[in-house]
N, C-alpha and C positions, 0 to 999 in steps of 0.2 A: 640527140636522143634525150628524152625526158622521162623520168620514172615518176609515176603517181603512187605515192605511198598511202595505202588505205589499211584500216584495221582488219577488215574482212575482205575476202576475195569478192570481186564485183559479180553481179548477176549477168545473165546473158544479154539483157537489154543494154546495160551499161557497157559491156564488152563490145557489143555491136555498134553502139554509138561512138566509142573511142576509135574503133577500126574505121568507121565511116569518116570520122573527123580526120584521121590520119591520111586518108586518101586525097583529101582536099586541103591540105595544110603544108606549110614548109617545116612544121614541127612534127615529130613522131613521138607519141606518148605510149608508155608501156606500163603494165601492172604485173603483178605476180600470177596472173591467170584468173580464170573464172571458176566459180563453184558449179557452174552448169545448170543453175535453176533460173526460173522466171518468177518474178515477183510483180504482183499487180495490186493496186494500180501503180503504174509507172508513167512518168511524163518526161518529155524532152525538155531540155533547158529552153528558156525564151530566146527568140531571135536567131533561130538556127538557119544557117545558110541553106538555100534550096538544093544545092548540089550535095551537101552533107545529108540533108533530109532524104533525098532520093537514094543515096547510097545506103543509108540506114534502113529504109524500107526494103530495099533489095536484100540486105543482109538478114533482116528479121524474117522476111519471106522465105529465104533459103533455109534458115534454122527451123522454121515451122514445117516446111516441106520435109526436111530430114527427119524431124521427130515423127511425122505422120508415116513416113516410109519405114521407120524402125519399130513402130508400135503394132503388135499383132492384132488382128481383128478381134473386137470384143473386149480389149483390155484398156483402151484409151481412157474411158471414163466409166467403166463398168457397163458399157453398152453391149447388148447382145446383137449379133448379126445373124440373119437367117436366110436360107436359100428358098427358092420357090419350089424346087423339086429334089428328088433323091440324087439325081446325077450332079446337079449344081452343088448340093450339099457335100457330096463326096469330093468334088474338085476343090471347093473352097475350104473344106475342113470345118464346116459350121453345121449347125442344126437346121432342120426344115421348119418353116413357119408353122406355128400352131403345135409344135411338138417340144416337150421339155427334154433337153439333152443333158441335164445335170446342173447343179448349182456350184457357183464359185465359193470357195471357202470364205467364211466370215460374212456371207450375205444372207 
């Protein structure tokens, strides 16, 4: 077991990379946890093993899918979602296309 001492908690990309590396190494690295944010641009270190790269992609894909599932419609990037008719609008809890249903605070 190896502890990586860092001054700040690592981002999600670094945490995902460490986890992917751990799955394909005889060493296991730990940190004190992630702060749960994504920082861009972010780059992989050079000469990453293909198995680690594949595990990293899977991990990041899972994280992104989880974020999308947790984000209510219309809140991800200030995007408004609209239904085509009244029934769909009621089921989805969104407004109908072409109708103003209210403004978000601060917009």
